[in-house]
C-alpha positions in Angstrom: -53.6 -1.3 -71.1 -50.8 -1.6 -73.6 -51.1 -1.6 -77.4 -48.8 -4.6 -77.9 -47.9 -7.8 -76.0 -49.3 -11.3 -75.4 -52.1 -11.6 -73.0 -53.0 -14.3 -70.5 -55.8 -15.6 -72.8 -53.6 -15.8 -76.0 -54.2 -18.9 -77.9 -57.8 -19.3 -76.7 -60.4 -19.4 -79.5 -63.9 -18.1 -78.5 -67.0 -18.3 -80.8 -69.2 -15.6 -79.6 -72.9 -15.8 -80.6 -74.1 -13.4 -78.0 -75.8 -10.0 -78.5 -76.7 -7.0 -76.4 -74.7 -6.6 -73.2 -74.0 -9.5 -70.7 -72.3 -11.8 -73.4 -70.4 -9.1 -75.3 -69.1 -7.8 -71.9 -67.9 -11.2 -71.1 -66.1 -11.8 -74.3 -64.5 -8.3 -74.2 -62.9 -9.2 -70.9 -61.3 -12.4 -72.7 -60.5 -10.4 -75.8 -58.6 -7.6 -74.0 -56.4 -10.4 -72.4 -55.6 -12.0 -76.0 -58.4 -14.3 -76.6 -59.3 -14.7 -80.4 -62.9 -13.7 -80.2 -65.0 -14.3 -83.3 -68.3 -12.5 -83.0 -70.8 -14.2 -85.0 -73.7 -11.9 -85.7 -77.2 -12.6 -87.3 -78.0 -11.1 -90.6 -79.7 -8.2 -88.8 -76.6 -7.7 -86.7 -76.3 -7.2 -83.0 -79.2 -4.8 -82.2 -77.1 -2.6 -79.9 -75.5 -1.3 -83.0 -78.7 0.7 -83.2 -78.9 1.9 -79.6 -77.9 5.5 -80.1 -77.2 8.2 -80.6 -74.4 8.8 -80.2 -73.0 6.9 -83.3 -69.6 6.3 -84.9 -70.7 5.7 -88.5 -73.4 3.1 -88.3 -72.6 1.9 -84.8 -73.8 3.2 -81.5 -71.4 4.0 -78.6 -73.4 1.3 -76.6 -72.0 -1.4 -79.2 -68.6 0.3 -79.4 -68.0 0.2 -75.6 -68.2 -3.6 -75.3 -67.0 -5.1 -78.5 -63.3 -4.1 -79.1 -60.6 -6.7 -79.9 -63.2 -8.9 -81.7 -63.7 -9.8 -85.3 -67.2 -9.9 -86.8 -68.8 -12.3 -89.2 -72.3 -12.3 -90.5 -73.9 -15.7 -90.3 -77.5 -17.0 -90.7 -77.6 -19.7 -88.0 -81.3 -20.3 -88.9 -80.1 -21.9 -92.2 -78.6 -25.3 -92.5 -75.7 -23.8 -94.3 -75.0 -21.3 -91.5 -75.1 -24.1 -88.9 -72.7 -26.1 -90.9 -70.3 -23.1 -90.9 -70.6 -22.9 -87.2 -70.0 -26.6 -86.7 -66.7 -26.1 -88.8 -65.6 -23.3 -86.6 -66.3 -25.2 -83.4 -63.8 -28.0 -84.4 -60.9 -25.9 -83.3 -62.8 -23.6 -80.7 -62.2 -23.7 -77.0 -65.2 -21.8 -75.9 -68.8 -21.2 -77.3 -70.8 -18.6 -75.7 -74.4 -17.9 -76.6 -77.5 -16.0 -75.2 -80.2 -17.7 -77.3 -83.5 -18.5 -75.7 -83.0 -21.8 -74.0 -84.0 -24.7 -76.5 -83.0 -22.8 -79.6 -80.0 -24.7 -80.3 -81.7 -27.9 -79.7 -84.4 -26.8 -82.2 -81.7 -26.4 -84.7 -80.2 -29.8 -84.0 -77.0 -28.4 -82.3 -78.0 -28.6 -78.7 -75.6 -29.3 -75.8 -75.9 -33.1 -76.2 -74.7 -32.8 -79.8 -71.9 -30.3 -79.0 -70.7 -32.6 -76.1 -70.5 -35.6 -78.3 -68.8 -33.9 -81.3 -66.6 -31.5 -79.4 -65.8 -33.0 -76.0 -63.2 -30.4 -75.0 -65.5 -27.5 -75.7 -66.6 -25.2 -73.0 -70.1 -24.1 -73.8 -71.5 -21.1 -71.9 -75.0 -19.9 -72.1 -76.3 -16.7 -70.7 -80.1 -16.5 -70.2 -82.8 -14.7 -68.3 -83.9 -17.4 -66.1 -82.5 -20.6 -67.1 -84.3 -23.4 -69.0 -86.4 -24.9 -66.2 -88.6 -23.7 -63.4 -91.8 -21.8 -63.6 -90.0 -18.8 -65.5 -87.7 -21.2 -67.5 -87.2 -19.8 -71.0 -88.7 -16.5 -70.3 -86.8 -13.5 -71.7 -84.6 -11.4 -69.3 -83.9 -7.7 -69.3 -81.8 -5.8 -66.8 -84.3 -3.5 -65.3 -86.9 -6.2 -65.2 -84.5 -8.4 -63.2 -83.5 -5.4 -61.0 -87.4 -5.1 -60.3 -87.9 -8.9 -59.8 -84.9 -9.4 -57.4 -85.5 -6.7 -55.0 -82.9 -4.3 -56.3 -85.4 -1.5 -57.2 -87.2 -1.9 -53.9 -83.8 -1.5 -52.0 -82.8 1.6 -54.2 -84.0 5.1 -53.7 -85.1 7.3 -50.9 -88.5 7.7 -49.2 -88.9 10.9 -51.2 -88.0 9.3 -54.5 -89.7 5.9 -54.0 -88.1 2.8 -55.5 -85.6 3.5 -58.3 -83.8 1.6 -61.0 -80.1 1.5 -60.5 -78.5 3.8 -63.1 -76.1 1.4 -64.8 -77.1 -2.1 -66.1 -75.6 -3.9 -63.2 -77.4 -7.1 -63.7 -76.3 -7.5 -67.3 -72.7 -6.5 -66.6 -72.3 -8.7 -63.6 -73.9 -11.7 -65.4 -71.1 -11.0 -68.0 -68.5 -11.0 -65.2 -69.8 -14.3 -63.8 -69.8 -15.9 -67.3 -66.2 -15.0 -67.7 -65.4 -16.4 -64.3 -67.3 -19.5 -65.1 -65.4 -20.0 -68.4 -62.1 -19.6 -66.7 -63.1 -22.1 -64.1 -64.2 -24.7 -66.8 -60.9 -24.1 -68.7 -59.0 -24.7 -65.4 -60.9 -27.9 -64.8 -60.4 -29.0 -68.5 -56.6 -29.0 -67.8 -57.2 -31.9 -65.3 -59.9 -33.8 -66.8 -59.3 -33.1 -70.6 -63.0 -32.5 -70.9 -65.1 -29.3 -71.5 -68.5 -28.8 -69.9 -71.7 -26.8 -70.2 -72.1 -23.8 -67.9 -74.9 -21.3 -67.4 -75.3 -17.9 -65.8 -78.6 -16.3 -65.5 -79.7 -12.7 -65.0 -82.1 -13.9 -62.3 -79.6 -15.7 -60.1 -77.0 -12.9 -60.7 -79.5 -10.4 -59.6 -80.1 -12.4 -56.3 -76.4 -13.0 -55.8 -75.4 -9.3 -55.7 -78.2 -8.3 -53.3 -75.7 -8.1 -50.5 -76.3 -7.3 -47.5 -79.9 -7.1 -48.2 -80.3 -10.9 -48.7 -78.1 -11.7 -45.6 -80.0 -9.1 -43.6 -83.4 -10.7 -44.6 -82.2 -14.2 -43.6 -81.1 -12.9 -40.3 -84.0 -10.8 -39.1 -86.7 -11.6 -41.7 -87.3 -8.0 -42.8 -87.0 -6.5 -46.4 -84.9 -3.4 -46.6 -86.3 0.1 -46.3 -85.4 2.9 -48.7 -82.3 4.7 -47.3 -81.4 6.7 -50.3 -77.6 7.1 -50.4 -77.1 5.8 -46.9 -76.1 2.4 -45.8 -78.5 0.0 -44.0 -75.6 -1.4 -41.8 -73.2 1.4 -41.4 -73.3 5.0 -40.3 -71.9 7.5 -41.4 -72.1 6.1 -45.0 -73.7 8.9 -47.1 -73.4 12.0 -49.2 -72.8 15.3 -47.5 -72.7 18.7 -48.9 -69.7 21.0 -48.7 -69.1 24.6 -49.6 -68.3 23.5 -53.2 -69.5 20.1 -54.1 -70.9 16.9 -52.5 -68.7 14.3 -50.9 -69.2 10.8 -49.9 -68.1 9.4 -46.5 -68.0 5.8 -45.8 -67.1 4.6 -42.3 -66.6 0.9 -41.8 -65.8 0.5 -38.2 -65.7 2.4 -34.8 -62.0 2.9 -35.0 -62.4 4.7 -38.4 -65.1 6.8 -36.9 -62.9 7.9 -34.1 -60.1 8.8 -36.5 -62.6 10.8 -38.8 -63.8 12.7 -35.7 -60.2 13.5 -34.7 -59.3 14.6 -38.3 -62.2 17.1 -38.7 -61.7 18.6 -35.3 -64.6 17.0 -33.6 -63.1 14.2 -31.3 -66.0 14.7 -28.9 -68.4 13.1 -31.4 -66.5 9.7 -31.0 -67.0 9.7 -27.2 -70.7 10.8 -27.4 -72.7 7.6 -26.2 -75.0 8.3 -29.2 -72.4 7.7 -31.6 -69.7 5.6 -30.0 -70.5 2.4 -31.6 -71.9 1.5 -35.0 -75.3 0.2 -33.7 -75.5 3.5 -31.6 -74.9 5.6 -34.9 -77.6 3.6 -36.8 -80.1 4.4 -33.9 -79.1 8.2 -33.9 -78.1 8.6 -37.7 -80.2 11.7 -38.1 -78.5 13.6 -35.2 -75.0 12.4 -36.4 -75.7 13.6 -39.9 -76.7 17.1 -38.5 -73.4 17.2 -36.6 -71.3 16.1 -39.5 -73.1 18.2 -42.1 -72.2 21.4 -40.0 -68.6 20.6 -40.1 -68.4 19.7 -43.8 -70.2 22.7 -44.8 -67.3 24.8 -43.8 -64.9 23.0 -46.2 -64.3 22.8 -49.9 -64.8 19.3 -51.4 -61.6 18.5 -53.1 -59.1 19.7 -50.4 -61.2 18.0 -47.6 -61.2 14.7 -49.6 -57.6 14.8 -50.4 -56.8 15.4 -46.6 -59.1 12.7 -45.5 -57.9 10.1 -48.1 -54.2 11.0 -47.2 -55.1 10.1 -43.6 -56.4 6.8 -44.6 -60.0 7.7 -44.3 -62.8 6.7 -46.8 -63.9 9.9 -48.5 -64.4 11.0 -52.2 -65.9 13.8 -54.2 -69.1 13.0 -55.9 -68.1 13.4 -59.5 -69.7 13.1 -63.0 -68.2 10.6 -65.5 -66.3 13.2 -67.4 -64.7 14.4 -64.2 -63.9 10.7 -63.4 -62.3 9.9 -66.7 -60.1 13.2 -66.8 -59.0 12.9 -63.2 -55.3 13.0 -62.6 -55.5 9.6 -61.0 -57.2 8.0 -64.0 -54.7 9.7 -66.4 -51.8 8.4 -64.3 -53.1 4.9 -64.2 -53.7 4.8 -67.9 -57.6 4.0 -67.5 -58.6 5.4 -70.9 -57.1 3.7 -74.0 -57.1 5.1 -77.6 -56.6 3.8 -81.0 -57.4 5.5 -84.2 -60.9 6.9 -83.7 -61.7 4.7 -80.7 -61.5 5.7 -77.1 -62.6 3.4 -74.1 -62.1 2.3 -70.6 -59.0 0.1 -70.1 -59.3 -3.4 -68.7 -59.2 -3.2 -64.9 -57.4 -6.6 -64.7 -53.8 -5.6 -64.5 -51.3 -8.7 -64.6 -47.7 -8.0 -64.1 -46.5 -9.9 -67.2 -49.6 -10.9 -69.3 -50.8 -7.4 -69.9 -54.2 -6.6 -71.7 -53.9 -4.9 -75.1 -55.9 -2.8 -77.4 -55.3 -4.5 -80.6 -58.4 -3.8 -82.6 -61.0 -1.3 -82.6 -64.6 -2.5 -82.5 -65.5 -4.2 -85.9 -68.2 -3.1 -88.3 -70.8 -5.7 -89.2 -69.4 -8.6 -91.1 -66.1 -6.9 -91.4 -64.0 -10.0 -91.0 -66.2 -12.6 -92.7 -63.9 -13.5 -95.6 -60.8 -13.4 -93.4 -62.2 -15.6 -90.6 -63.6 -18.2 -93.0 -60.4 -18.4 -95.0 -58.7 -19.2 -91.7 -61.1 -22.2 -91.3 -60.2 -23.6 -94.8 -62.9 -21.9 -96.9 -61.8 -21.0 -100.4 -62.7 -17.8 -102.2 -65.2 -19.6 -104.4 -66.8 -21.3 -101.5 -67.2 -18.0 -99.6 -68.7 -16.4 -102.7 -71.1 -19.2 -102.9 -72.2 -19.0 -99.3 -72.6 -15.2 -99.7 -74.7 -15.7 -102.8 -77.1 -18.2 -100.8 -77.4 -15.7 -98.0 -75.7 -18.0 -95.5 -73.0 -15.4 -94.9 -73.3 -11.7 -95.1 -71.1 -8.5 -94.9 -73.9 -6.1 -94.9 -76.9 -6.0 -92.3 -80.4 -7.2 -93.5 -82.7 -4.8 -91.6 
């Protein structure tokens, strides 16, 4: 990710009313690629600023990791004056994204019908837990709870561990990705129709959508997944194996790859063994194959073995911690870590040949850009001071 240049989203104005993870993750994607993202925070601030340690100043790493390239203003949308400021900003906005409980904007008199009438070109994206309707409509959503409710936890873990939460907030993050995709779709459609539209991504539907292949397997044979630990329900070998030094992960996707693996590790006879010749045979005899492969891998060191297998086009990799991954030779070569002043983060994985992402601004402190942003929308210094005195806008958090 470069430090200069014009991104693919340059010229797009995004009013970001979201907090926590899914929404901010979405808007950082857009901001990295040039969008003008204005992060509108409630007087108490985005609560993940407090989700630490570790901290940089008053802001937790959790916040810092998903809010670069944005500007922050503090605005009390529960007040009539705060909503008037928001409506002023929306006059020139392309995208509004929010994760309020469904019905909140309607209660404030600025629901989707009002927004559609006043700003017909606006793309309005809502992220919610379950959507506005249905038996759980309007209920709050949290990543781990959705993992539990969509079958993720019941598909994760081993018979020894029991069901387990996935160690990263995959539902929140993927919801943010779907929101970004949906926004881009709506903007593309707007080029043809000239009209914006409302779109919604929910944590619950996102959780269901990423349950592959478990959902597909269930539709096919009617059985929920069993706990297979690090192994794959549909592929063998696809698991962690110990070596002389560290663990490695081997992932074989077809019979040809398995034959090639067996040849590369000096065990071609395994590929012709009727117990292992085809994937369905290997699934039926996975324990026997694991024993055979573990005996071979235990004679090798992890890194040299993985390097050799990868060079041969075979899927293998060392099981690394995050510090090893971020400081690996490949990550360094690819520029996967970006730095500016005190900030360090993971670069955008979206690499366009001309419209490159850029690290323009470090994550903002609360309300850092309130006066600057409001001036851009035509507010005078005296008007900003008056709004501050009324508590409509704020540059310091009210805890």
